[in-house]
N, C-alpha and C positions, 0 to 999 in steps of 0.2 A: 742373265745376256749368264752359258757358260763358254771355254775356251773352245769346246767343240765351235760353236756358231762363229767363233771369232778367223778363229783360223780357214773355214771358212769361205768368210766373209776375204780376207784376205787371200784368200787361193782364186779369186776371184779377181777382185785388186790385178794383181798378177797375172790373173788371165789378158784383163782386157791393153795392160800396160803391151803384154808379147808382142796380141796381133795389131796390134793398133790398126792405124786411118789404112793400112795395106787389107783386112779382112775384114770391121766394121764402121762407117761412117760415125761421123760425132753424134751425133743421133739417138742414133743403136746405142752405144758402151751411155749411153746418159741411160736410159731407158735400163741396161741392165744394170746398171750403175746405181739406179732406182727403185730394183726391185730386193735388190741383194741389201740396202739402207732399210726397203722400210722391213723386209726381212726380216735382218739383226736388232731393231727394236719392237719386231714384236710379245704379245702372248700370244696370244692365239691366230693359227692360220688364215682364220678368216679377217683379221688384224689387217692381213696383208693381201684379201684376196684380188682385189682389180687387179693386185702391181707384176700378181700372179697370171694373171689373166693376159698381161699383156705381156708382159714378160714369155710366154707360152705363144702367144701368137707372135712373137718378133723370129724366131727357136722354127717355128716351122715357114716362117715363109722366109727364111735363111737358105731351109735346108731344101724348100718347091724351089729356091731359083739357082738354086744350088752352086750356093756361093758358098756355103760352110753341107760342108758335109752330116748324115743322121749321125754319127761318134762321138765329132766335137761336139757338138748340141747337145745333145746327148750327158757330158762331160761338163759341162759349160753347167746345165740344167739339173746336174749334181750336184757341184758343187753352191749354186743357190742357193738354192734346197734348204740343203741341208747349214744356209746362212737360218734360215726360221726354227721356231722353236717347239721345230717334230719333224721329221726327220722319216725320208720313206725303207718300209720294211725292206732289209733286196731279200 
């Protein structure tokens, strides 16, 4: 566990708190929190594959239905992925 991962986890939780039920239903918030929890505790991204796949599907659905913009979903995804043991190279 690194400070960068714990900071990313904090950003995810703050984002969930800030958008609340107006933008995300409770089960959706739980799925996002589950992905972040799984990633922050994972040793490798393979350990978190199922949570990542579920999170990705949720983000796609939020964008497809027009409930979230692509930018908002991408920002959330960046924070969730940063909870994991490896972060994408920009």
